N, C-alpha and C positions, 0 to 999 in steps of 0.2 A: 192189334193193328186196327186202325180206323179206316173204313172204306166209305167213299161217297159214291152212291149210285145216282146217275143223272146224265144230262146231255148239255153240251156247251151252249145251245141256243135257248135253253130254259132260264128265264130270269130268276126263278126260285132256286134252281140248282146253283146258279152263279152267286146268288145271295149267300148261300151256305159256303160255297167255295171261297169267296172273299173272306168270310169270317175265319175259316180254317187257316188260310194263308196269312191273314193279319195277326192271328194269335200264334202263328208258328207251329201249328200242330201237324205232325206228319200224317199223311193219309194216302190211300190208294184211290186214284181217280178211275172209277169203273163207268165207262160210257154205255148207258142203256137208255132207251126212250121209255115213256110211260107205256104200260101194257096191261091187258086184261088176261094174260096167260096165267094159268094157275101157279106156275113156279114163281112168277114175280109177285103174285098176290100174297104169297106166303111171307114176302118181305114187306110189301106195301098193300094193305087190304083194299085200298081204293084204286090201286094200280097207278098211283101218281108218283112223280119225282119232285124233289129229291128224296132219297132214303139214306140214312146214315147208319152204318153197321159198327157197333162197338162191342167187342168181346162176345160176338154171337147174338147180340140184341139189335133189333132193327127199329130205328126211330124215324117217324114220318112227320110231315108238316114243318116247313122251313123255320117258322118262328119258334116252335117247340124245340127244334134242333139248336137254334142259336141260344135259347135259354139254357139248354143242357150244357152246351160248350162253355158258357159263362160260369156255370156252377161247378162243372167237373174239372175245369182247368183254371183255377183261381190265380195261378202264378204266371199266367200269360197276359198280354195286353188286354185291358178291359174293353168290352164292346158296349157296356152300359155304365153310365156314371154312378158313383157311389151315392151321390145325393138323390134321394127318392123323387124329388120334383123334376130334376133334370133327366132322370131315367124314364120317368113317365112321359116327358116331352119326346124323348127318343122313340118310345113305343107308339106314341100318338102319331108322329110323323110317319112311321112305318105303316100304321093302320090306314091312314088316309091315302098314302101312295098305293097300297095294295088293293084296298076296297073301292076307292073312288077315282083312282087314276088308271091302274092296270086293269081292273075288272071291265070297265066299258071299252077301253082301248083294245083289249085282247080280242074282242069280238071282230075287230077290224084287222089287226095285224096278223092274226092267225090265218086269215084268208090267203095270205101269201104262200103258205105251205101247200095250198091246193091250186095255186096260180089263178086265184079269183080276185075280183074287186068288189067292194061293198056297194050295195044299192044305195040310191039317194036317201032313203028313209033312215037306214042304218048310219050312213055318213053324218047326216044332220043331227041325229040323236046322240051320236058319239061326241061330236063337236060341242054340243050344248052341255053334256055331262062334264067334259074336260074343261070347259071354260069355268064352270062352277068350282070344280076341284082345284084348278089352278089358282083361282082367287083365294080359296081357303089356304092353300099352301103358302101363298104370298104373306099371309098373316102369321104363319107358323115357323118358317125356315129363316135361317140367318146367313148361310154361306159366308162364314167368318172364321176360317175359310171353309170349314166343313158345314154340312147341312144343319147340324144342331149346335154349332158353336166352334170352339177352338180345338177340339179333339175328334179324331176319327171314331165313329160309333157304329152300332148296328144299323142306325138310320142311313148311314152312307152305303152300307152293304146293300140295303134294300133300294135306295135311291139310284145308285149307279146301275145296278143290274137291271132295274126296271126302265129307267129313263132311256138308257142306250138302246134297248130293244124297241121301245115305242118310237123314238126319234128316227131310227133307221127304217122301221116298218112304214111309218107315215110318209117318209121321204120317198120310199120305193113306190108307194101307192099314189104319190103326188097329191096328198091330202093336206088340208089346212090342219095345223097342229097348235092348239092353244097353249100347250106347254112352253112353247118358245116365247110366250108373253111373260113368263116368270122371270123377273129381273135377276140377273146374275147366274142363271142356269148354265149358259154356254161356257162361261168362264170357270164355273165350278166343275163341270164335267172335264174340261181341258186340264184343270188342276189335278183332279183325281187320276186322270190318265197317266200322269207321271209316276204314280206309285207302282212299284214292281208287282204287287198282287193284282192290281187292276189291269196292268198291261198284259199279264199272263192270261187272265180270264178273257180279256178282249181278243187276244190273238187267237185263242181256241174258238171263240164265237165267230169271228170273222172268217176263219178258215172253213168252218162248216157252212156258213151262210153263202160263201162263194161257191162251194161245191153244190149246194142246193140250187143256186141260181143257174149254174151250168146245166143241171138236170132239167130244170123247168124250160130251158130254151130248147 
C-alpha cells in the first residue's frame, strides 16, 4: 500500500497528490505537518513533507517522488513526455516555478500562518523577484491548454499546486502579485480546476485554510 504523508495546504504535498490522482494510483492520505520529532525524522530526515511510503520504504523530496512514480508505474498516464526535449521542458518549468517563484513568495505567504504581514523591505524584494520570474515563465509556458502543451504533465502538478497557494496568500495579504501579469494564467487555472484530481485537492486545501482563518480570528 502506498501512503502519502503531508498536509493539504502544502503545495509540495499537493504536487505529489495530484500526480498520484492523475496516474490513478491508490494511496492512503496521511495528514501530518512537517516535524522535527524523532519519530517523523525516521521517515523524513529533514522533517519535511511530503513523504511517500512504498512497501516500508520512505521517499522524500517531491520531484524525486514524481520521478519514482513515473518509473515505477509505467502503465499509468505519463507525467513526462517520451520525447527527451519535451520532458526536459517540463522539468525546466517545474524548476523555475519552485526555485524562482515559490522560493521568494514563500517568505511572504508563510507569514499568514503566524497572522503576520511582511515588512516593506520584504514586500518590495519579493515583488521584484516575482516580476523577473514571471517574465521568464512568459517565455517558457504555452497554456495550450496545459502549461507545457496539449497534455497534462508533471509541470501542471507543480504549477497548480504552487500558483493557487501564492495567489490566495497574496490576495489575503492585499499585496501586488506580479504572477497575475502572466498572460493566460487565470484561464489556465480555471481550466485545471475542472479536473476531478484538482477539484479534490483544492477542496481539502480550502477546508483547512478556512479552519485556520477562523483560528486566527
